[in-house]
Residue, then its C-alpha position, 0 to 999 in steps of 0.5 A: m536492495p529491495e525492502s518491505l514495510l509492514f503495518r497493521n490497522s490496530s485502530r479498532k475501526k475501518i480505515k482506507l489504504v490509498l495508493e497514489p498517484w492512482a487514488e486506488e482505495y482499499p478498506l482495511n478492517d481492524g487487525v488487517t496487515v499490509k505489506i508494501q514490497s519494493e520490487k527493485q532498487t530505484t532512485s525514487s522512494i516509496e512514501v507512506e503517510f497516515d492522516g488519522e483516517d487513511i494510510i496513503v502510499y505514494g509509489w509507482s507500479d513497477e517499483m512496488s507490490v502491495w499485499i493485504d493479509g497475505t494476498k497480493i492485490e492487483p490494482t487497476f493501474e496494474r491492469g492498464y485501465 
C-alpha cells in the first residue's frame, strides 16, 4: 500500500531538501511543509535523513513524488536530463 510522509521546517531558518541519488536541491524556508508520497508498493524503501542542516531523501523517481507546500515539484530526473 502506498504511504506518505509529511515534515515541516520548524527550525526558524532556511534548510535544504536534497533528493538522492540525483543531488537535486530545493531551499525550504521556515514553516514550509514537504510531503513525500510513495507511488507504489516496492521492495525498496524511501529513506529520510536529517543532518542538522539538510533533509536528505533517498528514493527512486518511479517510487515517489515530492510536494512542497502543496505544489508537486518536477525534479530534473523526471524530465530525463
